[in-house]
C-alpha positions in Angstrom: -3.2 -12.0 15.6 -2.0 -10.9 12.2 -4.7 -9.4 10.0 -4.4 -8.4 6.4 -3.9 -4.7 5.7 -6.9 -2.4 5.6 -7.6 0.1 2.9 -9.4 3.3 3.7 -12.3 4.7 1.8 -10.1 7.7 0.8 -7.6 5.3 -0.8 -10.3 3.5 -2.8 -11.9 6.8 -3.8 -8.5 8.1 -5.1 -8.1 4.9 -7.2 -11.5 5.5 -8.6 -10.6 9.1 -9.4 -7.6 8.1 -11.4 -9.5 5.3 -13.1 -7.3 2.4 -12.1 -10.0 -0.3 -12.5 -11.0 1.2 -15.8 -7.5 0.5 -17.1 -7.6 -3.0 -15.6 -5.1 -2.0 -12.9 -4.8 -2.3 -9.1 -2.7 -0.5 -6.6 0.2 -2.7 -5.7 1.7 -2.3 -2.3 5.0 -4.3 -2.0 7.9 -4.3 0.5 11.4 -4.7 -0.6 14.9 -4.5 0.9 16.7 -1.1 0.7 15.9 2.5 1.5 17.5 4.4 4.3 15.9 2.3 7.1 16.3 -1.3 5.7 13.0 -1.8 4.0 11.0 0.3 1.6 7.5 0.4 0.2 6.9 0.1 -3.5 3.6 1.6 -4.5 2.5 1.4 -8.2 -0.4 0.6 -10.5 -0.1 -3.0 -11.7 -2.1 -6.1 -12.7 -3.1 -8.6 -10.1 -1.1 -11.8 -10.0 -2.1 -15.3 -8.9 -0.5 -15.3 -5.5 -1.7 -11.8 -4.6 -4.0 -10.9 -1.7 -6.7 -8.8 -3.3 -8.5 -6.1 -1.2 -11.5 -4.7 -3.0 -13.7 -1.6 -2.4 -15.7 0.9 -4.4 -15.0 -1.2 -7.5 -11.2 -0.8 -7.1 -8.5 -3.2 -6.0 -5.4 -3.1 -3.9 -3.0 -6.1 -4.2 -0.2 -7.4 -2.0 2.1 -10.2 -2.9 2.6 -13.2 -0.6 6.2 -12.2 0.3 5.2 -8.6 1.3 2.1 -9.7 3.2 3.8 -10.5 6.6 5.4 -7.1 6.6 2.0 -5.4 6.1 0.0 -7.4 8.7 -2.5 -5.0 10.5 -1.3 -2.0 8.4 -3.6 0.7 7.0 -3.3 1.9 3.4 -4.6 5.4 3.1 -4.5 8.4 0.8 -3.5 11.8 2.1 -3.5 15.3 0.6 -1.2 17.9 2.2 0.4 21.1 1.2 3.5 19.3 0.1 1.5 16.9 -2.1 -0.9 14.0 -2.3 0.2 10.4 -1.9 -0.8 7.0 -0.8 0.6 6.3 2.7 1.0 3.2 4.8 0.5 3.2 8.6 2.4 0.1 9.6 2.3 -1.0 13.3 5.1 -3.5 12.5 7.6 -0.7 11.7 9.9 0.1 14.6 11.0 3.3 12.9 10.6 5.1 9.6 12.4 7.8 7.8 11.2 11.3 6.9 10.2 10.4 3.4 7.7 7.9 4.7 8.6 5.2 2.2 11.4 3.5 4.2 11.1 1.7 7.5 12.8 -0.8 9.8 11.4 -3.7 11.9 
């Protein structure tokens, strides 16, 4: 069964830290063609649109457009902080492989 993506508490907490909702913005997760593996994630702050799925937590929003949604079924949107930097990451069970940069994948 395809479930919508989940957003971790860490991801919502990071959005709160950067004041996304204060600026009327949400974290947009989109999938587009391209990248080194066939598809790539686009992650940006944006305004919610009418056909978006809106995931809410801690007063913050993450939005996914209807075209990207099937590619993100059962995925987890997280925020990680490592020595090489901090970033939003997507753990996607639909991806058959992904590249080292973590933003490109194939299905």
